[in-house]
C-alpha positions as CSV (number, residue, x, y, z in Angstrom):
1,M,-11.2,-36.0,-24.9
2,L,-13.8,-35.8,-22.1
3,L,-16.5,-34.8,-24.6
4,A,-15.7,-38.0,-26.6
5,L,-15.8,-40.1,-23.4
6,S,-19.1,-38.6,-22.4
7,K,-20.7,-40.1,-25.5
8,D,-19.8,-43.6,-24.3
9,Y,-20.5,-43.3,-20.6
10,D,-23.8,-42.2,-19.1
11,F,-22.3,-41.2,-15.8
12,L,-20.1,-38.5,-17.5
13,K,-21.6,-35.2,-18.5
14,V,-19.5,-32.4,-20.0
15,L,-21.1,-29.0,-19.5
16,T,-20.2,-26.7,-22.4
17,E,-22.5,-23.7,-21.6
18,P,-22.7,-21.8,-18.4
19,D,-26.5,-22.2,-18.3
20,E,-26.1,-26.0,-18.2
21,E,-24.5,-25.8,-14.8
22,R,-27.7,-24.7,-13.1
23,E,-29.3,-28.0,-14.2
24,Y,-26.7,-29.9,-12.1
25,E,-26.6,-28.0,-8.9
26,L,-26.6,-30.0,-5.7
27,S,-29.8,-30.1,-3.6
28,P,-29.6,-28.8,0.0
29,E,-29.7,-32.5,1.2
30,Q,-26.8,-33.4,-1.0
31,E,-24.8,-30.4,0.2
32,N,-25.6,-31.3,3.9
33,E,-24.5,-34.9,3.3
34,L,-21.2,-33.8,1.7
35,D,-20.6,-31.4,4.6
36,R,-21.3,-34.2,7.1
37,R,-18.9,-36.6,5.4
38,Y,-16.2,-33.9,5.1
39,K,-16.5,-33.0,8.8
40,N,-16.3,-36.7,9.7
41,F,-13.2,-37.1,7.6
42,L,-11.5,-34.1,9.3
43,K,-12.3,-35.6,12.7
44,N,-11.2,-39.2,11.7
45,P,-8.8,-39.1,8.8
46,Q,-7.4,-42.5,9.8
47,N,-10.8,-44.1,8.9
48,G,-10.4,-43.5,5.2
49,K,-8.4,-45.4,2.6
50,S,-5.8,-44.2,0.2
51,W,-6.5,-44.3,-3.5
52,N,-3.9,-47.0,-3.9
53,E,-5.7,-49.2,-1.3
54,V,-9.0,-48.6,-3.1
55,K,-7.5,-49.3,-6.5
56,Q,-5.9,-52.6,-5.3
57,T,-9.3,-53.7,-3.9
58,L,-11.0,-52.9,-7.2
59,L,-8.3,-54.7,-9.3
60,A,-8.3,-57.8,-7.1
């Protein structure tokens, strides 16, 4: 199913071979940014929104 969807959507890539994973590794900057955001979330979990809140905003 995901493979079929990936043909229609550019943002979706299905990796079928282990070697393909190396092409999509995060850069050190991306890893640092994700770590920063995660630490911020752990310190301030109330600042986030639930999926239901985000979904309602997108559907409105």
